[in-house]
N, C-alpha and C positions, 0 to 999 in steps of 0.2 A: 503494499499499501504506500510505497514512497511517491509514485506517480500518479496521481488520482485527478479526476476532473470530470465534468458533465459530457465532453466529447473526448472519446479515446479512438485512437488509429493505431493499428499493429499490422507489421507486415513480417511473414515468416517465410523462409525458404529453407528446404531440408532435402538432402539426397540420400536415399538410403541404398544400400548395396550389401547384398548377403554373399558372403564370400566361401561359407563352409557349411555342409551339412552331415549330420552324423546321427547314428541311434545308439542309445545306451539304454540297457534294460527295457527294449521295447518301444522307448521315448523318442520321438523325432526331436532334434535338437539343430537350431540354424544359428549360425554367428553372422553378424552384420556390421557394418560401421555407417555411420551416418554425419557428414559435415552439415552444419546449418549456419545460417545467419538471421538475425532479426533486427527490426527497426521500429521504433514507436514513439509516440509523443501525445500529450493530453493537451486539450484546449479549453479555456474558460468559456468561449460561445463561437458561433458560425463565423464572425468576421475576424477571429484571431487565427484562424486555419492558415497555415503555411508549411512549405517545405523545409523551412529553416530550423535548425536547433533540434533535430531529432536526435534521439539517443540509439546508438547501434552496438550490437554485439554479436558474437560468433561463438562458434566452438566445434567440438567433435564428440561423438559418443560412440560407445560399444553397445549393440543390441543382441540379446540372447532371447530368442523365440523357443518356446517349449511346447511341442505339438501344435505350432502354428497359432495359438490362441493366447497362450499366457506370455507375455513378453516382458523382460527385466532390461531396463536401460541404464547404462552408466554415462553421464554426460558430464563434460568439463566445459565451462564457458567462460569467456573473457569480454570485458567491455573496457571502457574508458576509466570506470570506476573501480575496476579489480575483477577478480575471478572467483568462481565458484563451482563446486562439484555438486551433481544431483545424482540421485539413485531413485527410480521409479519401477514399481512393478504392479502389473495390472492386465487387463485385457484388451487386445486392439479394438478400438472403436466400440 
């Protein structure tokens, strides 16, 4: 909640690439990588919308898909304000 406002704009681009499939104890495992890029900004009202001063960041991640439905992501992200490591486990979509 560091960047909040009544108008929010966000752009995200991510490229997913699976590079290895294997089976362990009859479970299908797929490994992949994903570089990503984000840009976003908040505005106080419609008249203040501009393409200046957007916050940008990017990073890369490792993706482990278990039976193609359960996905565990390990992401490292960087921006002008620093870096962060994220881990997420869940179902695709």
